[in-house]
C-alpha positions in Angstrom: 80.9 90.6 122.2 78.4 89.3 124.6 79.3 91.7 127.3 79.7 95.0 125.2 76.9 97.5 125.1 73.9 96.4 122.7 74.6 99.7 120.8 78.3 98.8 120.1 79.0 98.6 116.5 80.1 94.9 115.9 81.4 94.1 112.5 81.7 90.6 111.0 84.0 90.6 107.8 83.2 87.4 106.1 86.3 85.9 104.5 85.3 82.4 103.1 88.2 79.9 102.4 87.2 76.7 101.0 87.3 74.0 102.3 87.2 75.8 105.9 83.6 77.1 105.3 81.3 76.1 108.2 77.7 77.2 108.3 77.5 77.0 112.3 80.6 79.6 112.4 79.0 81.8 110.0 75.8 81.8 112.0 77.4 82.5 115.1 79.1 85.4 113.6 76.1 86.7 112.2 74.1 86.3 115.2 76.5 88.7 117.2 77.1 91.2 114.3 75.5 94.6 113.8 77.3 94.9 110.5 78.3 92.1 108.2 80.7 92.8 105.2 81.3 90.3 102.5 82.1 90.5 98.9 79.9 89.1 95.8 81.4 85.9 95.7 80.6 85.0 99.2 77.0 86.2 99.1 75.7 83.2 96.9 77.9 80.8 98.8 76.3 81.9 102.2 72.7 82.0 100.7 73.2 78.4 99.3 74.3 77.4 103.0 71.1 78.9 104.5 68.7 77.8 101.7 68.0 81.2 100.2 67.7 80.4 96.5 66.9 83.9 95.1 68.6 87.0 93.5 71.7 88.6 95.5 69.3 91.6 96.5 66.7 89.0 97.8 69.5 87.1 99.6 70.6 90.4 101.3 67.1 91.0 102.5 66.7 87.5 103.7 69.8 87.8 105.5 68.7 91.0 107.4 65.4 89.2 108.1 67.0 86.2 109.7 69.5 88.3 111.8 67.7 90.8 113.6 70.8 92.5 115.2 72.3 93.2 112.0 71.6 96.7 110.5 73.9 97.1 107.8 75.0 94.6 105.1 77.8 95.6 102.8 78.7 93.6 99.8 81.6 94.7 97.7 81.4 93.9 94.0 85.1 94.3 92.7 85.1 96.6 89.7 81.4 97.2 90.0 81.6 99.0 93.4 79.5 98.1 96.4 76.1 97.6 97.8 74.9 98.6 101.1 71.6 97.0 102.5 69.9 98.5 105.4 66.5 97.4 106.7 64.9 100.1 104.7 66.9 100.5 101.6 69.4 99.2 99.2 72.2 101.8 98.2 74.6 101.1 95.3 77.8 102.9 94.9 79.9 102.6 91.8 83.6 102.3 91.9 85.3 105.8 91.3 87.1 106.4 88.2 89.2 103.5 86.9 92.5 103.2 88.1 95.4 100.8 87.0 94.9 97.6 88.8 98.2 96.5 90.5 97.2 94.3 93.6 93.7 93.6 95.2 95.2 92.4 98.5 93.9 94.7 101.2 91.0 96.2 99.2 88.2 94.3 101.2 89.8 95.2 104.5 90.1 98.7 103.5 86.3 98.8 103.0 85.8 97.3 106.3 88.0 100.0 108.1 86.3 102.6 106.0 82.8 101.2 107.0 83.5 101.0 110.7 85.0 104.5 111.0 82.2 106.1 109.1 79.5 104.5 111.3 81.7 105.4 114.4 81.5 109.3 113.1 77.7 108.8 112.2 78.3 109.5 108.6 75.5 109.0 106.1 75.5 105.6 104.5 76.2 107.2 100.9 79.3 109.1 102.3 80.8 106.0 103.9 80.4 104.0 100.8 81.8 106.8 98.4 84.9 106.9 101.0 85.0 103.2 101.2 85.3 102.7 97.4 87.7 105.6 96.9 90.2 104.0 99.5 89.6 100.5 98.0 90.4 101.8 94.6 93.6 103.4 95.9 94.7 100.4 97.8 94.2 98.4 94.5 96.5 100.8 92.6 99.4 100.0 94.9 101.3 96.9 95.4 100.6 95.1 99.0 97.7 95.8 101.3 99.4 97.8 103.8 100.3 101.1 102.0 99.9 104.4 103.8 96.8 106.2 102.6 97.2 109.8 101.2 95.7 112.3 103.7 92.9 113.3 101.4 91.5 109.8 102.0 92.7 109.3 105.4 91.9 112.6 107.4 88.3 112.7 107.1 88.0 109.1 108.5 90.2 109.5 111.7 88.5 110.0 115.1 89.3 113.1 117.0 90.2 111.9 120.7 
C-alpha cells in the first residue's frame, strides 16, 4: 500500500469481531485507505474508540477529518440501505424493493465489490450506491455468499480489458 500510486483506490472494509478489536490496527488501516466501508453497527464502536461522541452523521464527518487520504466513507445500514459520505456531501440510498430475506452472508462484501468496481469505472456516487444496494439485496435473497449474480446486475460492473 505504501508503494502504489497515490491515485490508487485503496479500500478498507472494516469487519469488527469482538474481542479482536484493536484501535491501532483500525488507525493503521484507515491511514492508508482512500475508501472505507463499514456497517451501521461498526460506526459507533469506531467512534467510541476514537472519542467521537456524536451522531452517526457527525462521526462520519469526523472520521474524514481525521483521515485526510480517505475520500469516500460508505456505511451500510441493513434494511435501511446505505450512506456514502464524501468530503462535501452525504448521500443516502434506500434499499430496493423488499426481498424475502434468506441469508445476509456476503451482503457486505458485495457492497464493497460494487463500490470498488463503480469507482474504477468512474461512476457517479449515486449510481454506485444504487448498484451496490441492488446487488446486496439479491445476495440476501439467496443462501450463501458466493452465488452467481444475474447478468443484469453483473454486466454493468465488469471492467472491459
